[in-house]
N, C-alpha and C positions, 0 to 999 in steps of 0.2 A: 871619716868623711871630711873632706877639706875643701874650703873655698867653693862651695856648691850652692847655687840659688835655684829653687824650684818655683816656677811661675804657675799660679793657679788661677785660670780665668773663671770669673763668676758673673752670672747673669740671672737675676731673680732666683737665688738659691736659698732664700730665707727659710723656706719650708723644709729643706732637707740638708742644710749645712750641719755637718756632724761635729759640733764643738768638741765632744768627748774624744773622738778619734784624732783630731788635730792636736789637742792637749796631750793625749797619750804619747803621740810621736814626739812632740816637742820636749816632753819630760823624760824621754828615754835616751840612753846612751847612743842610739842609732842616729840621733839628730845632731850629734857633735860636729861642728864645722859647717852645718847646713843652715840656710836661711830660706824662708818662704816669702815670696812676693805675691800678694793677693791682688788681683786686678778686678776692680768693679767695672763692668762693661755697661755703664748707664742703667743700672737696675732701677725698676720702678717700685720695688718693695723695700723691706728692711735689710736687704743684703749688705749695703755699705755700712750701716750701723753695726752689724754683726762682725764684719771684717775689722772695723776699727776697734771694736771691743777686744777682739783677740790680739790685735797689734798692741793695744794698751797694756794687756796682761804680759806680753812677751816682746817688749820693744827691741831687744837685741836679736830676736830670732824671726820676727815677722814685720814686713812692711806692707803698705797699701798704696796701690796706684789707682787713681780715679780717672776714668774716661767719662767725660761729661754727658755724652750721648752713646746709645748703643751702636757699636760698630761691628759686632759679630765676633765669634770665637777666634777666627783667623787673625784679625787685627789686634784683638786683646792679647793673644799669645805673642804676636810679633812685637807689639809695643812693650809688653812686659819683659821679653827676652832682651830687647835692645837696652832697656833700662838696667837689667841685671848684668849685662855684659861689661859694664864699666869697671867691675871689680870681680875677681875670682878666676877660677880655672875651668869650671864646668857650670852649665846652665841647662835646665830642663823644663818641661811643663807636665802638669798632672791634672787630670779632670777633677773638678771640685767635688764630685760625688764619691770620690775615693773608691771607685770600682776596683782599682789597683791600690792596695794599701801603701801608705807612705813608707812603711817598714821595708818595702822592696827596694828602696833607693840604694842602699849599700851594695846590693847585687849588681845593679847597673854600673855603679862607680867602680866596682872590682874589675869589670871588663875594660873600662877605659884606663885603669891603672896598669893592667897586665898586658894589654894589647895596644902598643903605641900607634899602629897603623889605623886603628878604629877611631873614627871621629864621632859617630852617632850610634847610640844604643836604643833600640825600639823594643818595647814590651810586645810580646806575641801571645795571643790567647790560643793556646794549643791544648786540647783536651787529652792529656796523657794520664796514664795511671799514676797515682800518687800526687796528683795536682787537683786543685779545686777550682775548676772553671765552670761557672754557672751562667750559661748564656741561652737565651731563647732559641729554639731550633730554627725558626724561620729566619731570624737575624744571622744565625750561624751560616746557613746555606746561602743566603743572599750575599753575605760577606765573603764566602769562598768564591762565588761566581765573580764578584767585583774584584777580589784580589787577583784572580786569574787574568782579568782584563788589564789590571794595573801592571802585572808582570809583563804582558805583551807590549804595552805602551812604553814601559821603561826599559825593556829588554833586560830585566833583572828578576831573579827568582825570589821576590819578596812575598812573605806569607801574610803579613797583617800590618798594613800601613795605618789603620784607623784606630788602633788602641791608643787611648789617651794617657800614655805614660812613656815619656821619652827623655833621654839625657844626652847632652851634646858637649863636645870639647870646644872651648872658645878659641877660635882661630880665624884667620882671614877668610877662609871659605864660608864659615858660618855668618860672618859679617856681610859677605857678598850676597848670600842667600836671603838675608833679612833686610837688606837696605831699601827695598821697594815693597809697597803693599802688595798682598797676594791678589791675583786675579780670581782665585777660587775661594768661595765662601765655605763650602762643605768639605772639600778634600785638599785643604792647603798642605797637609802632610805629604801628599803625592807631589804637589807642586814644589815643595822644598827639595825632594829627591831629584826632580827634573832640573831644578836650578843648579843643584850640586853637580849633576851629570854634565851640564853645559859648562859650568865653571872649571871643572877639572880637565875637560876636553882631551881625554886620552892620556893625561899625565899619570904616572905611577904614584901610589898603588891604584889598581882599578876600583871602580865604584863598589863592586861586590865585597871588597875587602875593607872598605871604609865604613860600612854600615853593618851592625851586628844585631840580629834579632834574638832576644832573650826570652825563652818560654817562661811565662809567669807561673809562680807556684799557686797564686790565688787571684781570681778575678770574679766579681759578682755583678750581675746585671741589676743595677739599682733602679728602683721605680722612679718615675718622674722625668725620664730622659726627654729632651726637647727634639730629638730626632724622630721624624715621622716617615711613613711609607713613601710619601711623595718625594721625600728628600733623596731617595735612591735614584729616582729619575734625574733629579738635578745633579747628583754626583756623576752620573753617566755622561751628562752633557758637559760637565766641567772636565771630565777625563778626556772627552773628545777634543776639547779646546787645548788641553795640555799636549795631547798627541800632535795637534796641528802646530802648536808653538815649538815643540821639539823638532819637527820636520823643518821648519823655517830656520831654527837656530843652527841646524847642522849644515846649512848651505854656506 
């Protein structure tokens, strides 16, 4: 793994921040060449102190970015990635609950190393035999319905935009996608794809060849998620706004 920074957005994670899992990854050969940038999104609990403690233990592997007030996951990820893009070749973001283990990062990196046309690698929660994908049934089926709508809006056969494990090649396209705050609070991942679609505007290779979905070997639905049922309604509204923005951008 070389020149890779993983941004981890954190908001009030003190009760479930898994120190042992982060330490295990940082102590393993899998972390060679990788750096974690932990972003405290204006937490009101002891999250910042915990992040700073981990950074103090591993100053060469862990950095902390502090947002003075809560701005939401979308902005925490965007700010963190912009900070990380000053150096390195690859940047990604990973959910703080480690539903996708950090040990999966080399598999993402292998795609970017072997496929020069691929710019973005997304983790995909696909329940295949031989894999361990533990997801609540209701969230699985609502996710499938939402993904179908996303595919129609983007005109792209994407399976899972909302998995919180993604790795990107640092290039002008990524800079363009991240230069402005996102309009979407809940589905900024979809907005990122929409922005890339507009940025490349028919240039080769096509969008479907620039994004690679990697079926995960392991994903666990960790208790304490801040996503609630009503957020699905908000996500649908945001998707409608993205659809309208894409229509205007094509004119």
